[in-house]
C-alpha positions, 0 to 999 in steps of 0.5 A: 500500500502506497501513501502519498504525502503533501510534499510528494514523498511516498511511504509504502506499507506491507500491511493491508491497512493503517489508521491515520493516527498510526501513520502520523506517529510513523511519520514523526512522534511529534506529528502523532501527538499533534494530529487532529484530523486527516484528508484522504484522497480529498475527503476530510475524515476523522484521525481514527480513519483506517486507510486500506488502499493507495491514497493521497493523505494530509495529516492536519494539526491544529493550525489547519481549518480541519484541525481546528474543527476537530479540536473545537468539536471535541471541546464542545463535547467536553462542555456538554459532558460537564453540563450533564454532570452538573445539570443532568436534567439538561437536554442536549441537541447539537454542538458543532465547530464554527469559524471561531470555536464551537457552540452547543444548543441546550434545553434547561429550564432557566437557561445558564447565567454567569454562575452556571458558566463558572461551574461548567468551566471548572468541571471542564477542567476536571474532565480534561485532567481525567484525560478521556479518550474518544471512542467511535462506534456505530449502532443500528437505528433501533439500537440508537433510538433505544440508547437515546430513549434510555438517556432521555434525549428527545432532540437526539431521537428526532435527529436519528429519525431524520437520518435517511435509511442506509446512512451510518448512525455513529456515536462518540463516547468519552467516559460516561458521556455518549453523543450522537455525532459524525465527528471528526474528533481528536483522539483524547481530551488531553490536548485541550490546554486552554478554553473559554466559554465566551457568550450565551445566546438564544437559538431556536431548535433547528433554526425554526422560530416555531420551535422551542427556544434553546440556550446556545453556549459559545466557546473557544479552545487552544492547545496553548494558553498563550494562544487563548490569551491572544484570542481574548485580547483580539475579542476585546479589540473587536468590541472596541472596534464594533461598527455598531458602537463606532457608528453611533459615536461618529453619527454614521447610522442608526436602527429604529424599531419602526423599520427593523433591520433597515439602516437609517444613514445619518449625515456622516454615514451618508457622506461615507456611503456616497464617497464609496459610490463615487469611487466605484462609479469612477472605476465602472466608467473606466471599465465600460459599464453602463449604469441603470436603475430598475424598479424595486417593486415587480410582478410575481410573474417576473419572479416565477420566470426567474426561479426566485419565487420557488427558491427564494419566496420565504426571503421576499417581502410580498404585497398586492396592487391592482389585484395582483401580487408583487414583490420587493426585489431581493436581487437585481438580476431579473430587472437587468435582463428586462433592460437587456431584452428591451432592444436587440443586440449583436455580437459586437455589443458583447461583452455588455456590462450593465451596472446598478447600485440596486436597493434590495430587500430580504426578510432575514429573521430578527435573530439573524440581524446584526448591525450593518453586517446582516440587514433586511435592506441593502444596496449592492454595487451590482453588475450583470455582464452578457457575453459569449462562451469564448469571452468567459475566461478573459472577462473573469480575469478582468473581474478578478483584476478589478476586485484586486484593485479595490481590495488592495486600495483598502489594504485588504488581503483576501482568499477565493472560494469556488462554490459548486452546484447546490441541491436546489439548483436549476439547469442540467448537469451538463450546463453546470459542469460546463460553467464550473469548468469555465470558472476553474480554468480561468482561476487556474490560468490566473494562478489564483489560490482558491478552495472548492466550496462544494454545494454552495453555489447560487441556485442558477450557477457556480460562483467565486466568493471573495473573503476579505481579511481585516486588521484583526485577521477576521474574514468577511465574504463581500465580493462575488462573481457568479456564472449563469447559463439559466436566466438567459434561457428562462428569459430567452436572452439573445444576440445576433452573431457574426453569422447573422443567426440568433445565439444565447449569451452567458450571463455573469453576476458580479459585485465587488463591495457586495453590499454597501452596508456590509462593506461599511461595517467591515471598513468601520471595524478594519479602520476602527473608525479612523477612515482614510482622509478621502472617506472621512466624513469630516476631513479637517477641523479648524480650532481657533484658540480665541475668538479673535482668531475666528476671522482667520479660521473662516478664511482658511475654511473658505479656501479649503471648501473651494477645493472640495475639502470637508471642513468644520470651524469649531469657533465655540468659546471653549478651551482649545484642549477640549476642542482637540479632545473632541476632534480626536474622539470624532476621529477627524484626520487633521486639526488646524490650531490657529493663534496669534503666531499662525494668523500673523505668519499665514501658517497653521499648527497641524495636529494629526488625530493619532499624534500629540505633537503639532507641526507648523506649516504654511497653509498653502503647503498644507492645502496643496498636499491635502488636496493631492491626498484626497484626489489620489484616495491615499490610504495613509496620511501625507503628513506622517 
């Protein structure tokens, strides 16, 4: 049996099978001790998995995605075991790993408060000291149901009953604790050296608001205490940067119960939003896009034709007018197709790029709403591109270059996921295979690093999703490029080819920022509210030391306004130190402090928002440099 490792080396074994964990120890004892999970021939599996044929194998330690998931999944079981020891009346449901840690949904009268959490953490430490190994076993449906009935676990019984006939029903056991689970898990609880239960929330069973509300306990764990300390510090920094907190402090936006999940943009937030629109619009003009505006309220028949009515109806706001049913659009593509079909096109028009800053509405559940990150009303920097099959690769390359230009401007790194056909898709397998191959070939030719995200494509086609990484090393899904063979068929979209015959184009859906709401939330936290000067709602604040300097301050203000600078004169009868502190709290990039000396010499005393020292400059030098910084949309101060 030959085992091929990630570095291309091959290990040969005479025996017919070997466990992945034993392979890890055979490679090196250190790898064996740290092994958390394994990938065999492209499929992620439990580290206990038996390899019995020639295979390509990757052993995962904690620092990989697969390793973290197995580590955190095991910690979730440790937490559930501790809860069942202390509060045996608790009914357990599901406890998966998530992007950052794990959670477990639990049913206990009265829930869990701070006192209970402290007791649970203490018992988790005891369990880890006991050093249980995790044992995997399988049962028949009858045996599984009997086991969970004996343990009085109604949620597990419901899950077992939903498992399709013929599927494996598997369990993991550690000490006295047994859980219905498909894994994967690490070998023992011993490597869990540091953990923290981070928050408690409510969650409907199976995400259905008609079901019982359970208590969800979130947590995180690491193989080293130092890494937990770093993570907890990051959480504290994330709280300080929370866009909801900063948005309120800077007067960017607000939410009111009169319109849940739909942001009210305040004056400062409107400036920020408009600056982003202006920036994106400028790029679109350079890249030959044609901007349109389509209605937000359209007839049910349109959504039935597009397929959204069947696949997306529960997310749509629906109303009646003229004895017919209408819906507020949850996306912009059908309206754009109507615009395309309003006049004939030839192959000479393609690729035809049509953009729209489209206002969309989706009925997200109230428990899913989260500031600007998850809303019911949002505006997308959307575009739809009509093109021929042989233009796909070049257009994908152009789009990736455009996305890279925008994200680099804001200092973001990113990774790409290629999402393939989901279960509820429309269209033939042949069409999907062709679309997925086109995306993959374009990525390969561009030598892009991407990962396959199976089954997460749009219902009409595969897509590339761009995940930004911010200054706290968190990821946010913003941009997307989606390849669509289906809507052009459903709407009989055509162009006249060079042969004089009618042909059907392909359609690309694409967004760069994604939604302005999520992107504004992301950059607010990324910059901690200290926006680069070109984006800052207020770019300069002039601070006269006394009333006799107000006239000079007004002169400077007028000159800056004539150059398009957003400037405010703080001529209140307050001490200049107080004015400085307020300007810093408002995160204004530049403060111009003016007194007798500055007034007489035509200079300004410049202070930056993150600095305590002042620098004296000729006002015209400051103005010229500032205007150039704003024009170039520079991300760093020109005066550092």
